[in-house]
C-alpha positions as CSV (number, residue, x, y, z in Angstrom):
1,M,103.9,82.3,71.0
2,S,105.1,81.3,74.4
3,G,102.8,80.2,77.2
4,Q,103.5,83.5,79.0
5,S,102.0,85.5,76.2
6,F,98.9,83.3,76.1
7,T,98.5,83.8,79.9
8,Q,99.0,87.6,79.4
9,E,96.4,87.7,76.6
10,W,94.0,85.7,78.7
11,W,94.3,88.2,81.5
12,L,94.0,91.2,79.1
13,Q,90.9,89.7,77.6
14,R,89.3,89.4,81.1
15,I,90.4,92.9,82.0
16,S,89.0,94.4,78.8
17,A,85.8,92.5,79.2
18,T,85.5,93.9,82.7
19,V,86.0,97.5,81.5
20,I,83.4,97.0,78.7
21,G,80.9,95.5,81.3
22,L,81.4,98.3,83.7
23,Y,80.9,100.9,81.0
24,A,77.7,99.1,79.9
25,L,76.4,99.1,83.5
26,L,77.2,102.8,83.9
27,V,75.2,103.7,80.7
28,I,72.3,101.4,81.7
29,A,72.2,102.9,85.2
30,L,72.2,106.4,83.7
31,L,69.4,105.5,81.4
32,I,67.4,104.0,84.3
33,I,68.0,106.9,86.5
34,N,67.4,109.7,84.0
35,G,65.1,108.1,81.5
36,T,65.5,108.6,77.8
37,P,68.0,111.5,77.4
38,T,67.5,114.4,75.1
39,F,70.2,115.7,72.7
40,A,71.1,118.4,75.2
41,Q,71.5,115.8,78.0
42,W,73.7,113.6,75.9
43,Q,75.8,116.7,75.0
44,A,76.1,117.6,78.6
45,L,77.1,114.1,79.5
46,F,79.8,114.0,76.9
47,N,81.1,117.5,77.9
48,N,82.3,115.8,81.1
49,T,86.0,114.9,80.6
50,A,85.8,112.0,83.0
51,F,82.9,110.4,81.0
52,K,84.8,111.0,77.7
53,A,87.9,109.4,79.2
54,F,85.9,106.3,80.4
55,T,84.1,106.1,77.0
56,L,87.5,106.1,75.3
57,L,88.8,103.5,77.7
58,A,85.8,101.3,77.0
59,L,86.2,101.8,73.2
60,I,89.9,100.9,73.3
61,A,89.1,97.9,75.5
62,T,86.5,96.8,72.9
63,F,88.9,97.2,70.0
64,Y,91.6,95.3,71.9
65,H,89.2,92.6,73.0
66,G,88.1,92.1,69.4
67,L,91.6,92.2,68.1
68,I,92.9,89.5,70.4
69,G,89.8,87.4,69.5
70,V,90.3,87.8,65.7
71,L,94.1,87.1,66.0
72,H,93.2,83.8,67.6
73,V,90.5,83.0,65.0
74,W,92.6,83.7,61.8
75,P,94.8,80.6,62.3
76,D,91.7,78.3,62.6
77,Y,90.4,79.3,59.2
78,V,93.3,80.8,57.2
79,K,96.0,78.2,56.5
80,N,98.2,80.2,54.1
81,A,100.8,82.0,56.3
82,L,101.2,85.0,53.9
83,V,97.4,85.6,53.9
84,R,97.2,85.1,57.6
85,S,100.1,87.6,58.2
86,A,98.3,90.2,56.0
87,L,95.1,89.7,57.9
88,N,96.9,90.0,61.2
89,A,98.5,93.3,60.0
90,Y,95.2,94.6,58.8
91,S,93.5,93.7,62.1
92,W,96.2,95.7,64.0
93,L,95.9,98.6,61.7
94,A,92.1,98.6,61.9
95,A,92.2,98.5,65.7
96,A,94.7,101.4,65.8
97,A,92.7,103.4,63.3
98,Y,89.5,102.9,65.2
99,S,91.2,104.0,68.4
100,L,92.6,107.1,66.9
101,W,89.2,107.9,65.3
102,A,87.6,107.5,68.8
103,V,90.1,110.0,70.2
104,Y,89.3,112.4,67.4
105,I,85.5,112.1,67.9
106,L,85.6,112.4,71.6
107,F,88.1,115.1,72.2
108,F,88.5,117.1,69.0
109,L,85.2,117.0,67.1
110,K,82.8,119.8,68.1
């Protein structure tokens, strides 16, 4: 990898962490303001498209944040290049699958 990609990954890690933190603060603020929500209140909250979109953004940021982290950890512990390549591919596939699953749950599951 070039130095530029490390710098880009560093920034993307910080941006994804910021998105995750903002989402966590939003949920905590909602819980403090409204107290313990009932099922109907959760349902009403997730019927709001903007909240669904922010939830999806936070989930994708979480998956990406974890992906970049694990892609940097594999080389420290897995010395076999073939195994490391397989683990990297599996990590990308898992992150993509989780992202698609989140879209399905948030926007298509009733």
